[in-house]
C-alpha positions in Angstrom: -15.1 -17.3 -36.9 -12.4 -14.2 -38.0 -12.9 -12.0 -40.0 -16.5 -12.7 -39.2 -18.9 -13.2 -42.7 -22.1 -13.3 -41.5 -24.3 -10.7 -39.6 -24.5 -13.1 -36.0 -21.1 -13.8 -36.4 -20.0 -9.8 -36.3 -22.8 -9.4 -33.5 -21.2 -11.8 -31.3 -17.5 -10.6 -32.1 -19.1 -7.2 -30.9 -21.1 -8.6 -28.0 -17.7 -9.6 -26.8 -16.0 -6.3 -26.7 -18.7 -4.9 -24.9 -18.3 -7.6 -22.3 -14.5 -6.7 -22.5 -15.0 -2.8 -21.8 -17.6 -3.4 -19.2 -15.3 -5.7 -17.2 -12.3 -3.9 -18.1 -14.1 -0.4 -16.7 -15.7 -2.0 -13.6 -12.3 -3.6 -12.7 -10.1 -0.7 -12.9 -12.3 2.0 -12.1 -14.1 0.2 -9.0 -17.4 2.1 -10.2 -20.7 1.4 -9.1 -22.6 -0.3 -12.4 -24.7 3.3 -12.3 -21.4 5.4 -12.5 -20.1 2.4 -15.5 -23.7 3.2 -17.2 -23.2 7.1 -16.7 -20.2 7.5 -19.5 -20.6 9.1 -22.9 -19.5 9.1 -26.2 -17.1 11.6 -24.8 -15.9 9.8 -22.0 -12.3 10.2 -22.7 -11.7 13.7 -21.0 -7.5 13.6 -21.6 -5.5 11.3 -23.9 -2.9 9.4 -22.6 0.5 11.6 -22.1 4.0 10.8 -22.3 4.6 11.2 -18.5 2.5 8.7 -16.8 0.9 7.3 -19.6 -2.9 7.5 -18.2 -5.7 9.1 -19.7 -8.5 10.2 -17.8 -12.4 9.0 -18.5 -15.2 11.0 -17.4 -18.8 9.5 -16.2 -20.7 10.5 -13.0 -21.4 9.3 -9.6 -25.1 8.7 -8.0 -25.3 7.3 -4.9 -24.0 10.2 -2.9 -25.4 12.8 -5.2 -28.0 15.3 -4.1 -29.3 15.5 -7.8 -30.7 13.1 -10.2 -27.9 13.5 -13.0 -25.3 12.7 -10.2 -22.1 14.6 -9.6 -19.2 15.0 -12.2 -15.9 12.5 -11.2 -13.0 10.8 -13.7 -10.9 7.8 -13.3 -6.9 7.2 -14.5 -7.0 4.8 -17.4 -4.1 3.1 -18.8 -3.2 4.6 -22.2 -3.9 0.7 -24.1 -7.6 1.4 -22.5 -8.4 4.6 -23.9 -7.8 3.6 -27.6 -10.4 0.9 -26.6 -12.9 3.0 -25.2 -12.5 5.3 -28.3 -13.0 2.2 -30.4 -16.4 1.7 -28.2 -17.2 4.8 -28.4 -17.3 4.8 -32.7 -19.5 1.6 -32.4 -21.9 3.6 -30.5 -22.2 6.1 -32.8 -22.5 3.5 -35.9 -24.7 1.2 -34.2 -26.2 2.7 -31.2 -29.2 5.0 -31.1 -28.9 8.6 -33.3 -30.9 10.4 -30.4 -28.3 9.7 -27.5 -24.7 10.1 -27.1 -24.9 6.9 -24.8 -21.9 4.9 -24.8 -23.8 1.4 -24.4 -26.1 0.1 -26.3 -28.3 -2.7 -26.7 -27.7 -5.8 -28.8 -30.4 -8.6 -28.2 -33.6 -8.8 -30.2 -36.1 -7.5 -28.1 -34.5 -4.1 -27.2 -31.9 -3.7 -30.3 -30.2 -0.3 -30.6 -31.2 1.3 -27.5 -29.2 3.3 -25.4 -28.5 0.6 -22.1 -27.3 -2.3 -21.1 -28.0 -4.5 -17.9 -24.6 -5.0 -16.1 -25.6 -7.5 -14.2 -26.9 -9.9 -16.9 -23.7 -9.5 -18.8 -21.4 -10.1 -16.0 -23.3 -13.1 -14.4 -23.7 -14.5 -18.1 -20.1 -13.8 -18.8 -19.2 -16.5 -16.5 -21.7 -18.9 -17.4 -20.6 -19.2 -21.1 -17.2 -19.3 -20.1 -17.7 -22.1 -17.3 -16.6 -20.1 -14.7 -19.6 -20.1 -12.3 -18.6 -22.7 -10.2 -16.0 -20.7 -9.0 -17.6 -18.5 -7.6 -19.0 -17.4 -3.8 -22.4 -16.5 -4.7 -23.6 -14.7 -8.1 -20.8 -12.7 -10.5 -22.4 -9.5 -10.5 -20.7 -6.1 -11.2 -20.6 -5.1 -7.5 -18.1 -8.0 -6.9 -15.2 -6.2 -8.6 -15.9 -3.5 -5.5 -14.7 -5.8 -3.3 -12.2 -7.6 -5.4 -10.6 -4.1 -5.7 -11.1 -3.0 -2.1 -9.4 -6.6 -0.9 -6.3 -5.6 -3.1 -5.8 -2.4 -2.0 -6.2 -3.2 1.7 -3.7 -6.2 1.5 -1.0 -4.3 -0.7 -0.8 -0.5 -0.2 0.1 2.0 2.1 -3.0 4.2 3.1 -5.3 1.9 1.2 -8.4 3.1 3.0 -8.0 6.9 1.8 -7.2 5.4 -1.4 -10.4 3.3 -1.6 -12.2 6.1 -0.2 -11.4 8.3 -2.9 -11.4 5.2 -5.6 -15.1 4.7 -4.7 -16.4 8.0 -4.0 -17.3 7.0 -0.7 -18.5 10.8 1.5 -16.4 9.9 4.7 -13.8 7.2 6.0 -16.2 5.4 8.2 -18.0 4.3 5.2 -14.8 2.5 3.8 -13.6 1.2 6.8 -17.2 -0.6 7.5 -17.0 -1.9 4.0 -13.8 -3.3 4.2 -13.8 -4.6 7.5 -17.3 -6.1 6.6 -15.7 -8.8 4.0 -15.1 -11.9 6.5 -13.0 -12.7 3.1 -10.7 -9.5 3.8 -10.3 -10.0 7.5 -9.2 -13.6 6.7 -6.9 -12.5 4.2 -5.1 -9.4 6.3 -5.2 -11.9 9.2 -2.7 -14.4 6.6 -0.9 -11.6 5.1 -0.1 -10.0 8.7 1.2 -13.4 9.8 3.5 -13.4 6.9 4.4 -10.1 7.1 5.5 -10.6 11.0 7.6 -13.4 9.9 9.1 -11.1 7.3 10.1 -8.7 9.3 11.5 -11.1 11.9 13.8 -12.6 9.4 14.9 -9.6 8.2 15.9 -8.2 11.4 17.9 -11.3 12.0 20.0 -11.5 8.5 20.8 -7.6 9.2 22.0 -8.4 13.1 25.2 -8.2 12.5 24.7 -4.8 11.1 22.2 -3.3 13.2 23.1 -1.1 16.3 20.9 0.3 19.5 20.6 -1.9 22.8 18.3 -4.1 21.6 20.8 -5.6 19.2 23.5 -6.6 21.4 20.7 -8.3 23.6 19.5 -10.1 20.0 22.8 -11.2 19.1 23.5 -12.9 22.2 20.0 -14.5 22.4 21.0 -15.6 18.8 24.7 -16.9 19.4 23.5 -18.8 22.8 20.7 -20.3 20.5 22.8 -21.7 18.1 25.7 -22.9 20.7 23.5 -25.2 22.2 22.1 -26.5 19.1 25.6 -27.1 18.0 25.2 -25.3 15.0 28.7 -24.8 13.1 29.9 -21.1 12.6 29.8 -21.4 8.8 26.5 -22.2 8.6 25.0 -19.5 11.4 24.4 -17.0 8.6 22.0 -19.4 6.0 18.4 -18.2 6.1 16.9 -22.2 7.1 18.9 -21.8 10.1 18.3 -17.9 10.9 14.5 -18.8 10.4 15.1 -21.8 13.3 15.9 -18.8 15.6 13.2 -16.7 14.2 10.6 -19.4 15.1 12.1 -20.2 18.6 12.4 -16.8 19.9 10.5 -14.0 18.5 7.7 -15.8 16.7 6.5 -17.9 19.8 3.7 -15.5 20.7 5.6 -14.0 23.9 7.4 -11.3 21.3 6.1 -8.1 20.7 7.9 -6.6 17.0 6.9 -3.4 15.9 8.2 -0.6 13.0 8.3 2.4 14.3 9.4 3.9 11.3 11.6 2.7 8.2 14.7 1.2 10.2 13.4 1.3 13.6 11.9 -1.3 15.2 10.5 -2.0 19.1 11.6 -5.4 20.0 9.8 -6.6 23.4 8.2 -9.1 25.2 4.6 -8.2 25.7 4.6 -7.4 29.5 7.6 -4.6 29.5 7.5 -1.1 29.0 10.1 1.0 27.0 11.2 4.8 27.6 8.3 6.0 25.6 5.4 4.1 27.6 5.3 6.9 30.3 2.4 6.1 32.2 0.6 3.2 30.1 2.3 -0.1 28.2 1.3 1.3 24.8 4.2 2.2 22.2 4.6 5.9 21.4 6.1 6.1 18.2 6.9 9.8 18.9 8.5 9.3 22.0 11.1 6.5 20.8 14.5 7.0 22.5 17.5 6.0 20.8 18.5 4.8 24.6 15.6 2.7 25.0 16.7 -0.5 25.6 14.3 -2.1 22.9 15.6 -0.2 20.1 17.0 -1.5 17.1 18.2 0.5 14.6 18.6 -1.2 11.2 21.7 -0.8 8.8 19.5 0.8 6.5 19.6 4.0 8.4 23.4 4.6 8.3 22.9 6.9 5.2 20.0 8.9 6.9 21.3 9.0 10.4 24.6 10.8 8.7 22.6 13.4 7.2 20.1 14.1 10.5 24.0 14.3 12.2 25.1 17.4 9.5 21.7 18.9 9.5 21.7 19.2 13.6 25.3 21.0 13.3 23.8 23.2 10.9 20.9 24.3 13.4 23.6 24.2 16.0 26.0 26.7 14.4 23.1 28.7 13.8 21.9 28.9 17.0 25.9 29.7 18.2 26.0 32.9 15.8 22.1 33.7 17.0 23.4 33.4 20.7 20.2 30.9 21.5 21.6 28.9 24.2 18.7 27.1 24.9 18.3 25.8 21.4 22.1 24.9 20.8 22.2 22.5 24.1 19.0 21.1 22.3 20.9 20.3 18.9 24.3 19.5 21.1 22.0 16.7 22.7 20.7 15.5 19.9 23.9 15.1 17.8 25.5 13.4 20.9 22.6 10.9 20.4 22.6 10.1 17.1 26.8 9.7 17.1 26.2 6.8 19.4 23.7 5.3 17.3 26.1 3.2 15.0 30.0 2.4 16.1 30.9 3.2 12.5 29.2 7.0 12.5 30.6 7.2 16.4 34.3 6.5 14.4 33.5 8.8 11.8 33.1 11.8 14.0 35.8 11.0 16.5 38.5 13.0 15.1 35.9 15.7 13.7 37.0 19.3 14.6 32.9 20.4 14.7 32.3 17.8 17.1 35.7 17.8 19.5 34.2 21.5 19.7 30.9 20.7 20.8 32.3 18.0 23.3 34.6 20.4 24.8 31.9 23.2 24.9 29.5 20.7 26.2 32.1 19.9 29.0 
């Protein structure tokens, strides 16, 4: 009932608030229960700002610390949650023990007013009370939040291991990797995500194929056209996503092709037993040695602006080398310009009558 008219109704309402704060902190911080229990009433270290709308809360981490008091650490918290934490701190002042600045206090009949709670009890009872216990693969203990956050981060974020290491307060990256990869659920999700990602990448490549460049683009276009000809697919249907997916499934996802994003906009497409110009002395792809003339390289159209910028930067370095009379750097930059200009036909057409490019060709000849 709201507003509450009896003490037990008020007590239940406050208890729900405490439960909510506990769950929010566990979910947002990935904190161990000892870290969440370490919070004081002065928990808000920094109010939410107008720039990022995140505040900072301060607590202590116990497990990696060499002292019984733990080491100070903090977490970013959304602006709205900062307000809820301040409400919790105010309730602790009124209902908690007078001789403590603890953020938590017990409301049970046997230890009312004591500056402690049981996160394990509150999490498991929350699931029981709300009919959620049957959904859990095991007990709904507080540490489950760390596994949930680790799984979401690993699946959704670039550089997730380093982020999880920082968030969880691990002392080294190997601890984090063992934590992430020891969970069979995470591994299963990763395998599923990687399969979906492979389909997405392959479909994006085929959709962009007529605007792409690089030696592999011509090969792949030829394979696509031959595939559609064999199936007698009309020209007006060949750009449809469903039709393209047939080609992707038949030619790129059959297990014989290895598709790797070397860096944004550059893709390596080769059969599993083939090697490119980067794989000197072995079959492993070496992104640092990727060459524009490699027959397995495909440049997506999203790189066009980047290639223009690269060429202009190279021209600046090229002319600096001429002014400084540095012959070796001049030849290096000239070779790089020639390689970059050849990637996209429209870029080659753009520089065909450029005085700087004509002078470079003349000097190279």
